C-alpha positions in Angstrom: 8.0 -2.0 35.9 8.3 -3.1 39.5 11.3 -3.8 41.6 11.3 -7.3 43.1 13.9 -8.1 45.7 13.9 -11.8 46.5 17.0 -12.0 48.8 16.0 -11.4 52.4 19.2 -9.6 53.3 18.9 -7.3 50.2 15.3 -6.7 51.0 16.1 -5.7 54.7 18.9 -3.5 53.6 16.8 -1.7 50.9 14.0 -1.1 53.4 16.4 0.2 56.0 18.0 2.6 53.5 14.5 3.7 52.4 13.5 4.4 56.0 16.8 6.3 56.7 16.2 8.5 53.6 12.5 8.8 54.1 11.8 7.5 50.6 10.6 4.5 48.7 12.6 1.3 48.4 12.9 1.8 44.7 14.2 5.3 45.1 16.6 4.2 47.8 17.9 1.3 45.6 18.3 3.6 42.6 20.2 6.2 44.7 22.5 3.5 46.2 23.3 2.1 42.8 24.1 5.5 41.4 26.4 6.3 44.3 28.1 2.9 44.0 28.7 3.4 40.2 30.0 6.9 40.7 32.4 5.8 43.5 33.8 3.0 41.3 34.2 5.2 38.2 36.0 8.0 40.0 38.5 5.8 41.8 42.0 6.2 40.5 44.0 3.2 39.4 47.1 2.1 41.2 49.2 3.5 38.3 47.4 6.9 38.5 47.9 7.1 42.3 51.6 6.2 41.9 52.0 8.9 39.2 50.2 11.5 41.4 52.3 10.8 44.5 55.5 10.6 42.6 54.8 13.9 40.9 53.8 15.5 44.2 57.4 14.8 45.5 59.0 16.2 42.3 60.1 12.8 41.2 59.8 11.1 37.9 59.0 7.5 37.1 62.3 5.7 36.7 63.2 3.6 33.7 62.5 -0.1 34.3 65.4 -1.7 36.2 66.5 1.6 37.8 66.7 1.8 41.5 64.7 4.1 43.7 66.5 6.1 46.4 65.8 4.5 49.8 64.8 7.9 51.2 61.8 8.0 48.7 60.1 5.0 50.3 59.5 6.8 53.6 57.7 9.8 52.1 55.8 7.8 49.5 54.7 5.3 52.2 53.2 8.0 54.3 51.3 9.4 51.3 49.7 5.9 50.7 48.5 5.5 54.3 47.2 9.0 54.5 49.6 10.2 57.2 
């Protein structure tokens, strides 16, 4: 089976990646697709990120309607932006 890229931009990008990796266009496309799939499957959801950050600070997820102490926002905000 052959790989046929009809989009000029996709073709140029695939050839550029193949040249950078010193491989065939097909191998470069396969590698890029595998990397993209792996990156998307290992991303944590917003809920997972929130739970991780909250646990890191020794906090628990409050019951719906409960207020969060104002001091928590500063620390949690710095974790989200990678400070």
